[in-house]
ZATI-687396 format. One line per field, with one value per residue: x, y, z of N, C-alpha, C in turn. Coordinates in nm, 4 decimals. Layout:
// ZATI-687396
n.x <- (X; ...)
n.y <- (Y; ...)
n.z <- (Z; ...)
ca.x <- (X; ...)
ca.y <- (Y; ...)
ca.z <- (Z; ...)
c.x <- (X; ...)
c.y <- (Y; ...)
c.z <- (Z; ...)
***
This chain:
// ZATI-687396
n.x <- (2.4896; 2.2401; 2.2668; 2.2854; 2.0276; 1.8744; 1.9712; 1.8919; 1.6150; 1.5606; 1.5259; 1.5603; 1.5786; 1.7619; 2.0074; 1.9805; 2.1703; 2.1485; 2.2392; 2.3847; 2.1678; 2.1061; 2.1146; 2.2507; 2.5211; 2.7251; 2.9776; 2.9672; 2.7633; 2.8064; 2.7437; 2.9004; 3.0362; 3.2607; 3.3306; 3.1610; 3.2759; 3.5247; 3.4535; 3.2748; 3.3468; 3.2036; 3.1048; 2.9717; 2.7603; 2.6308; 2.6556; 2.6100; 2.4927; 2.3887; 2.2051; 2.0325; 1.9277; 1.7971; 1.6020; 1.4443; 1.3545; 1.2070; 1.0022; 0.8804; 0.7818; 0.6021; 0.4197; 0.1374; 0.0757; 0.2142; 0.0776; -0.1771; -0.1185; -0.0521; -0.2820; -0.4906; -0.7240; -0.7164; -0.5365; -0.5218; -0.3022; -0.0856; 0.0111; -0.1829; -0.3878; -0.6447)
n.y <- (-0.8333; -0.8514; -0.6732; -0.4345; -0.4213; -0.3998; -0.1536; 0.0160; -0.0021; 0.0758; -0.1143; -0.2475; -0.4905; -0.7515; -0.9466; -1.2882; -1.5728; -1.8971; -2.2427; -2.4437; -2.6376; -2.9906; -3.0277; -2.8092; -2.7775; -2.6213; -2.3941; -2.1127; -1.8953; -1.6859; -1.4170; -1.2959; -1.0461; -1.0596; -1.2402; -1.1530; -0.9067; -0.9816; -1.1269; -0.9664; -0.7107; -0.5789; -0.3200; -0.2043; 0.0823; 0.1719; 0.1285; -0.1688; -0.1136; 0.1488; 0.0935; -0.0814; 0.0914; 0.2759; 0.1081; 0.0447; 0.3014; 0.3569; 0.1607; 0.2465; 0.4970; 0.4192; 0.2403; 0.2119; 0.1620; -0.0776; -0.2490; -0.2458; -0.3637; -0.6149; -0.7224; -0.9771; -1.2493; -1.5293; -1.8133; -1.7417; -1.6649; -1.3883; -1.3480; -1.4145; -1.2521; -1.0195)
n.z <- (-0.4147; -0.2965; -0.0867; -0.2316; -0.3440; -0.1092; -0.0159; -0.2258; -0.2075; 0.0458; 0.2357; 0.5539; 0.6673; 0.8116; 0.6351; 0.5856; 0.5775; 0.4585; 0.5166; 0.2516; 0.0381; -0.0223; -0.2996; -0.3904; -0.5512; -0.6538; -0.5576; -0.5902; -0.7827; -1.0360; -1.2509; -1.5456; -1.7581; -1.8962; -2.1079; -2.3138; -2.3524; -2.4543; -2.6878; -2.8428; -2.7957; -2.5955; -2.3831; -2.0957; -2.0501; -1.8350; -1.4914; -1.2889; -1.0398; -1.0784; -1.2849; -1.1517; -0.9552; -1.1243; -1.2356; -1.0080; -0.9505; -1.1842; -1.1686; -0.9314; -1.0120; -1.2054; -1.1050; -1.0986; -1.3688; -1.4027; -1.2264; -1.3466; -1.5944; -1.5080; -1.4157; -1.4411; -1.4849; -1.2556; -1.3519; -1.6134; -1.8730; -1.9008; -2.1496; -2.3341; -2.2856; -2.3654)
ca.x <- (2.3745; 2.1299; 2.2915; 2.2503; 1.8810; 1.8270; 2.0054; 1.8087; 1.4744; 1.5466; 1.4952; 1.6555; 1.5735; 1.8941; 2.0241; 2.0016; 2.2284; 2.1160; 2.3361; 2.3477; 2.0818; 2.1753; 2.1312; 2.3349; 2.6537; 2.8254; 3.0140; 2.9175; 2.7111; 2.8271; 2.7355; 3.0147; 3.0281; 3.3965; 3.3326; 3.1003; 3.3773; 3.6281; 3.4003; 3.2090; 3.3936; 3.0949; 3.1419; 2.8490; 2.7665; 2.5658; 2.7006; 2.5033; 2.4252; 2.3083; 2.0938; 1.9406; 1.8583; 1.7064; 1.4880; 1.3573; 1.2933; 1.1059; 0.8874; 0.8130; 0.7113; 0.5056; 0.3588; -0.0025; 0.0777; 0.2599; -0.0334; -0.2825; -0.0722; -0.0415; -0.4129; -0.5637; -0.7876; -0.6381; -0.5325; -0.5054; -0.1679; -0.0830; 0.0497; -0.3009; -0.4894; -0.6840)
ca.y <- (-0.7866; -0.8360; -0.5474; -0.3246; -0.4164; -0.3448; -0.0120; 0.0856; -0.0031; 0.1221; -0.2295; -0.2601; -0.6271; -0.8146; -1.0552; -1.4172; -1.6716; -2.0326; -2.3412; -2.4996; -2.7554; -3.1074; -3.0157; -2.6932; -2.8381; -2.5221; -2.3051; -1.9784; -1.8715; -1.5453; -1.3767; -1.2152; -0.9947; -1.0632; -1.3093; -1.0621; -0.8054; -1.0417; -1.1714; -0.8627; -0.5801; -0.5182; -0.2388; -0.1428; 0.2268; 0.1955; 0.0304; -0.2540; -0.0429; 0.2573; 0.0314; -0.1321; 0.2076; 0.3293; 0.0159; 0.0661; 0.4330; 0.3453; 0.0869; 0.3344; 0.6018; 0.3600; 0.1262; 0.1965; 0.0976; -0.2155; -0.3242; -0.2603; -0.4602; -0.7472; -0.7606; -1.0690; -1.3533; -1.6448; -1.9201; -1.6861; -1.6150; -1.2498; -1.3495; -1.4308; -1.1565; -0.9220)
ca.z <- (-0.4877; -0.2015; -0.0155; -0.3231; -0.3516; 0.0178; -0.0119; -0.3247; -0.1669; 0.1830; 0.3205; 0.6641; 0.7184; 0.8022; 0.5380; 0.6503; 0.4866; 0.4998; 0.4673; 0.1209; 0.0350; -0.0781; -0.4442; -0.4211; -0.5671; -0.6924; -0.4473; -0.6191; -0.9171; -1.0674; -1.3909; -1.5869; -1.8945; -1.9519; -2.2365; -2.4119; -2.3805; -2.5395; -2.8167; -2.9234; -2.7477; -2.5191; -2.2672; -2.0444; -2.0297; -1.7065; -1.3922; -1.2365; -0.9306; -1.1361; -1.3562; -1.0498; -0.8988; -1.2266; -1.2453; -0.8925; -0.9674; -1.2898; -1.1154; -0.8361; -1.0860; -1.2988; -1.0379; -1.1411; -1.5008; -1.3833; -1.1671; -1.4472; -1.6950; -1.4466; -1.3647; -1.5271; -1.4037; -1.2126; -1.4509; -1.7481; -1.8999; -1.9474; -2.2910; -2.4197; -2.2414; -2.4688)
c.x <- (2.2574; 2.1454; 2.2548; 2.0990; 1.8252; 1.8538; 1.9151; 1.6638; 1.4521; 1.5107; 1.6023; 1.6543; 1.7112; 1.8944; 2.0545; 2.0561; 2.2022; 2.2228; 2.2911; 2.2556; 2.1580; 2.2059; 2.2118; 2.4802; 2.7623; 2.8523; 2.9552; 2.8651; 2.7223; 2.8131; 2.8563; 2.9948; 3.1647; 3.4008; 3.2708; 3.1986; 3.4834; 3.5749; 3.3463; 3.2435; 3.2840; 3.1512; 3.0145; 2.8671; 2.6994; 2.6156; 2.5813; 2.4236; 2.3381; 2.1870; 1.9880; 1.8591; 1.7594; 1.5833; 1.3916; 1.2851; 1.1809; 0.9819; 0.8097; 0.7298; 0.5994; 0.4265; 0.2133; -0.0109; 0.1174; 0.1462; -0.1454; -0.2436; -0.0679; -0.1757; -0.4864; -0.6163; -0.6924; -0.6476; -0.5159; -0.3638; -0.1757; -0.0489; -0.0715; -0.4137; -0.5202; -0.6958)
c.y <- (-0.7635; -0.7058; -0.4274; -0.3093; -0.3552; -0.1953; 0.0679; 0.0980; 0.0506; 0.0106; -0.2428; -0.3996; -0.6910; -0.9283; -1.1827; -1.5150; -1.8103; -2.1288; -2.3975; -2.6204; -2.8698; -3.0901; -2.8916; -2.7400; -2.7382; -2.4293; -2.1655; -1.9735; -1.7221; -1.5212; -1.2892; -1.1691; -0.9969; -1.1291; -1.2218; -0.9512; -0.8570; -1.0716; -1.0584; -0.7210; -0.5043; -0.4428; -0.1714; 0.0080; 0.2672; 0.0885; -0.0518; -0.1788; 0.0715; 0.2019; -0.0209; -0.0172; 0.2674; 0.2407; 0.0359; 0.1999; 0.4255; 0.2735; 0.1717; 0.4404; 0.5476; 0.2451; 0.1048; 0.1258; -0.0497; -0.2997; -0.3469; -0.3652; -0.6019; -0.7981; -0.8471; -1.1830; -1.4685; -1.7539; -1.8715; -1.6325; -1.4713; -1.2426; -1.3585; -1.3354; -1.0576; -0.7854)
c.z <- (-0.3924; -0.1241; -0.1018; -0.3342; -0.2236; 0.0267; -0.1061; -0.2798; -0.0257; 0.2794; 0.4284; 0.7264; 0.7049; 0.6994; 0.6156; 0.5478; 0.5433; 0.4498; 0.3330; 0.1363; -0.0313; -0.2257; -0.4848; -0.4304; -0.6057; -0.5749; -0.4676; -0.7618; -0.9443; -1.2163; -1.4222; -1.7305; -1.9618; -2.0896; -2.3459; -2.4486; -2.4752; -2.6796; -2.9039; -2.8771; -2.6725; -2.3998; -2.2164; -2.0263; -1.8985; -1.6101; -1.3437; -1.1311; -0.9831; -1.2105; -1.2606; -0.9910; -0.9979; -1.2434; -1.1294; -0.9037; -1.0718; -1.2377; -1.0154; -0.9052; -1.1743; -1.2374; -1.0789; -1.2758; -1.4889; -1.3275; -1.2683; -1.5510; -1.6393; -1.3953; -1.4671; -1.4409; -1.3694; -1.3187; -1.5933; -1.7633; -1.9489; -2.0954; -2.3831; -2.3821; -2.3539; -2.4091)
***
């Protein structure tokens, strides 16, 4: 996933993998939609990579709106902003 993000954003910074911390007890954490497919016949219509690229494109095209929506005083929750 990190490689996909780097490719989508044009980031050329090398990926650095660190050793697990003491509290990192699981070998791998992976999300899966297999159970949703079995239970409710879910089938995605957009691949993860295409969805990721579309999200980056949307944020790039709407960055001014995103910044304006995220502009609120320190200590104030955006949920209660007027």
